C-alpha positions as CSV (number, residue, x, y, z in Angstrom):
1,M,6.7,-2.5,-21.9
2,S,6.6,-3.9,-18.4
3,N,4.6,-2.1,-15.7
4,G,7.8,-1.2,-14.0
5,A,9.0,0.5,-17.2
6,R,5.8,2.3,-17.4
7,L,6.1,3.6,-13.9
8,A,9.7,4.7,-14.6
9,A,8.6,6.5,-17.7
10,A,6.0,8.5,-15.8
11,P,7.9,10.9,-13.6
12,L,6.1,12.2,-10.5
13,S,6.7,15.7,-11.6
14,G,4.5,15.0,-14.6
15,G,1.5,14.3,-12.4
16,G,0.5,11.0,-14.0
17,T,-3.1,10.0,-14.8
18,S,-5.4,12.7,-13.5
19,V,-8.1,12.3,-10.8
20,R,-10.6,13.5,-13.3
21,D,-9.7,10.6,-15.7
22,W,-10.1,8.1,-12.9
23,L,-13.4,9.5,-11.6
24,S,-14.9,9.7,-15.1
25,V,-15.2,5.9,-15.5
26,D,-17.7,3.5,-13.9
27,R,-16.7,2.1,-10.5
28,A,-15.9,-1.5,-10.2
29,P,-18.6,-3.7,-8.6
30,L,-19.0,-3.1,-4.9
31,M,-17.5,-5.5,-2.4
32,D,-19.3,-6.5,0.8
33,L,-16.9,-5.9,3.6
34,S,-18.9,-8.2,5.9
35,E,-17.4,-11.1,3.9
36,C,-14.0,-10.4,5.6
37,P,-13.6,-12.1,9.0
38,A,-10.2,-10.4,9.7
39,L,-7.6,-8.7,7.6
40,V,-3.8,-8.7,7.4
41,V,-2.5,-5.9,5.2
42,V,1.0,-6.4,4.0
43,A,2.8,-3.1,3.0
44,P,6.2,-2.8,1.3
45,H,6.9,0.5,3.0
46,P,5.4,2.6,5.8
47,D,2.5,4.5,4.2
48,D,1.5,1.9,1.5
49,E,-1.1,0.4,3.9
50,T,-2.6,3.8,4.4
51,L,-2.5,5.2,0.9
52,G,-3.7,1.9,-0.7
53,L,-6.1,0.5,1.9
54,G,-6.4,2.9,4.8
55,G,-10.1,3.5,4.5
56,T,-10.8,-0.3,4.5
57,L,-8.6,-0.8,7.6
58,A,-10.4,2.1,9.4
59,Q,-13.9,0.9,8.5
60,L,-13.2,-2.7,9.5
61,A,-11.5,-1.7,12.7
62,A,-14.4,0.6,13.6
63,G,-16.8,-2.2,13.0
64,G,-15.0,-4.5,15.4
65,T,-13.2,-6.7,12.8
66,E,-9.6,-7.6,13.7
67,V,-7.1,-5.8,11.5
68,S,-3.3,-5.9,11.4
69,V,-0.5,-4.4,9.3
70,V,2.8,-6.0,8.3
71,S,5.3,-3.4,7.3
72,V,7.9,-5.2,5.2
73,S,10.6,-2.5,5.2
74,D,11.2,0.7,7.2
75,G,11.5,2.8,4.0
76,G,15.0,4.1,4.4
77,A,15.7,4.2,0.6
78,A,12.9,6.6,-0.2
79,Y,15.5,9.3,-1.2
80,P,18.4,7.7,-3.2
81,G,21.8,9.3,-2.6
82,I,21.3,10.4,1.0
83,S,24.0,9.3,3.5
84,K,23.7,6.0,5.5
85,F,23.2,8.1,8.7
86,D,20.3,9.9,7.1
87,Q,18.9,6.6,5.9
88,L,18.9,5.3,9.4
89,R,17.3,8.5,10.7
90,L,14.7,8.3,7.9
91,E,13.8,4.7,8.9
92,Q,13.4,5.9,12.5
93,T,11.2,8.7,11.4
94,R,9.1,6.5,9.2
95,R,8.6,3.9,12.0
96,A,7.2,6.7,14.2
97,E,5.0,8.0,11.4
98,L,3.6,4.5,10.9
99,D,2.8,4.3,14.6
100,R,0.8,7.5,14.4
101,A,-1.0,6.5,11.2
102,A,-1.9,3.1,12.6
103,A,-3.4,4.8,15.7
104,A,-5.4,7.1,13.4
105,L,-6.8,4.2,11.5
106,G,-7.6,2.1,14.6
107,V,-5.0,-0.5,13.9
108,K,-3.7,-2.1,17.1
109,S,-1.5,-4.9,15.6
110,L,1.6,-3.8,13.8
111,T,4.5,-6.0,12.7
112,R,7.7,-4.7,11.3
113,L,9.9,-7.1,9.3
114,G,12.9,-4.8,8.6
115,L,13.7,-6.1,5.2
116,P,15.8,-3.8,3.0
117,D,13.9,-1.1,1.2
118,G,14.5,-1.4,-2.5
119,A,15.7,-5.0,-2.4
120,V,12.7,-6.9,-1.1
121,A,12.8,-9.2,-4.2
122,D,16.2,-10.5,-2.9
123,H,14.4,-11.7,0.2
124,E,11.2,-12.9,-1.4
125,D,11.4,-16.5,-0.2
126,R,12.2,-15.4,3.4
127,L,9.2,-13.0,3.2
128,A,6.9,-15.7,2.1
129,D,8.0,-17.9,5.0
130,L,7.4,-15.1,7.5
131,L,4.0,-14.3,6.1
132,T,3.0,-18.0,6.0
133,E,3.9,-18.1,9.7
134,Q,1.7,-15.1,10.5
135,L,-1.2,-16.2,8.4
136,S,-1.4,-19.9,9.2
137,G,-4.4,-20.6,11.4
138,S,-5.5,-17.0,11.5
139,G,-8.5,-17.3,9.1
140,A,-7.8,-13.7,8.1
141,W,-7.8,-12.4,4.6
142,C,-4.4,-11.2,3.3
143,A,-4.2,-8.0,1.3
144,A,-0.9,-7.1,-0.3
145,T,0.3,-4.7,-3.0
146,W,-0.7,-5.8,-6.5
147,R,1.9,-8.0,-8.3
148,G,1.7,-5.7,-11.3
149,D,2.0,-2.3,-9.4
150,G,5.2,-1.3,-11.2
151,H,7.4,-0.7,-8.1
152,P,9.7,-3.7,-7.6
153,D,9.2,-3.9,-3.9
154,H,5.4,-3.7,-4.3
155,E,5.5,-6.5,-6.8
156,A,7.8,-8.7,-4.7
157,V,5.5,-8.2,-1.7
158,G,2.5,-9.2,-3.7
159,R,4.2,-12.4,-5.0
160,A,5.4,-13.4,-1.6
161,A,2.0,-12.8,0.0
162,A,0.3,-14.8,-2.7
163,V,2.5,-17.8,-2.0
164,A,2.0,-17.4,1.7
165,S,-1.8,-17.1,1.4
166,E,-1.9,-20.3,-0.7
167,R,0.2,-22.2,1.8
168,A,-1.9,-20.9,4.7
169,G,-5.2,-21.5,2.9
170,V,-6.5,-18.0,3.3
171,T,-8.2,-15.6,0.9
172,F,-5.7,-13.3,-0.9
173,V,-6.5,-9.9,-2.4
174,E,-4.3,-7.3,-4.0
175,Y,-4.4,-3.5,-3.8
176,P,-2.8,-1.0,-6.2
177,V,-0.8,2.1,-5.2
178,W,1.4,3.2,-8.0
179,M,-1.0,1.9,-10.7
180,W,-3.1,5.0,-10.2
181,H,-0.1,7.0,-11.4
182,W,1.0,5.2,-14.6
183,A,-2.1,3.3,-15.8
184,Q,-5.2,4.5,-17.6
185,P,-8.9,3.6,-17.2
186,A,-9.6,0.4,-19.1
187,D,-5.8,-0.2,-19.3
188,P,-5.2,-3.7,-20.8
189,D,-2.3,-4.2,-18.4
190,V,-4.7,-4.0,-15.3
191,P,-6.9,-7.0,-14.4
192,W,-10.1,-5.0,-14.2
193,Q,-12.2,-8.1,-14.5
194,R,-11.0,-9.0,-11.0
195,A,-11.5,-5.6,-9.5
196,V,-14.0,-4.7,-6.8
197,S,-14.5,-1.3,-5.2
198,V,-14.6,-1.0,-1.4
199,P,-17.6,1.2,-0.2
200,L,-16.2,3.5,2.4
201,D,-18.2,5.7,4.8
202,R,-17.3,9.3,5.6
203,Q,-15.7,8.5,8.9
204,A,-13.3,5.9,7.3
205,L,-12.3,8.4,4.6
206,G,-11.6,11.0,7.3
207,R,-9.4,8.6,9.2
208,K,-7.5,7.7,6.1
209,Q,-6.9,11.4,5.3
210,R,-5.7,12.1,8.8
211,A,-3.4,9.0,8.7
212,A,-1.9,10.0,5.4
213,Q,-0.9,13.3,6.9
214,C,1.3,11.5,9.4
215,F,3.8,10.7,6.7
216,R,5.4,14.1,6.5
217,S,8.8,12.6,5.6
218,Q,7.4,11.7,2.2
219,F,6.2,15.3,1.5
220,E,9.2,17.1,3.0
221,P,12.6,15.8,1.7
222,P,15.4,15.5,4.2
223,E,17.7,17.7,2.1
224,P,17.3,20.8,-0.1
225,G,17.2,19.9,-3.8
226,L,15.5,16.6,-3.3
227,D,12.0,16.0,-4.7
228,P,9.2,14.7,-2.4
229,V,8.2,11.1,-2.8
230,L,4.5,12.1,-2.5
231,P,4.1,15.5,-4.4
232,P,0.7,17.1,-3.6
233,I,-0.9,16.0,-6.8
234,V,0.1,12.3,-6.2
235,L,-1.3,12.4,-2.6
236,R,-4.5,14.1,-3.7
237,R,-5.1,11.4,-6.3
238,L,-4.5,8.6,-3.9
239,L,-7.0,10.1,-1.5
240,A,-9.6,10.8,-4.2
241,V,-9.8,7.6,-6.3
242,G,-11.2,5.4,-3.6
243,E,-10.0,1.9,-2.8
244,V,-10.0,-1.1,-5.2
245,L,-9.0,-4.7,-4.6
246,F,-8.2,-7.4,-7.2
247,R,-9.7,-10.7,-6.1
């Protein structure tokens, strides 16, 4: 079964893998953040940068390291079935939410690419070109969603960023988001041998928590009867498991 199929088979209402399960296993080896000269975080949707790597962004920014975020889509397809008008309104809302979250994290450089939510794979070559342009000559590390995360946009962003990083000659790392929902500790479908844990201080964790609260559109659906994209149990897990990179 593919990772995408595993995500589809693990409904949000079911809660997924518990925080207790994740916290019961040994942490991955610690990463030395001083190795990172600058960081570009590529996020498929507004909130992925915060939920997956917000603490890292905040800690690096507070220490004077240049950090930037590339938001690939505006997230208008978060709630399938809503009208085109409501999709456009949701995109506007999510852009504003990302602005507030970036400010909370200390991120001053934010680029929006406006690719279609839910169809990033159809624009993967174009995305790789855009990211190559941004990364070339920067010397920055590039962090993108893991190529095995289970969500098609997340995986497409990871593939495109890997290509762009190789072209630009920069260090590429991957961060999981949905993996924490469908995978298990010691899961053979997860490259744990490449995993490192980012040591975060209390201030960075606090900034991440405040930034996550900016994305209210993901907790509060636009119409009655719709389920939230980030139910409380999912958000709590993402804020509790720490941050892991695959190198």
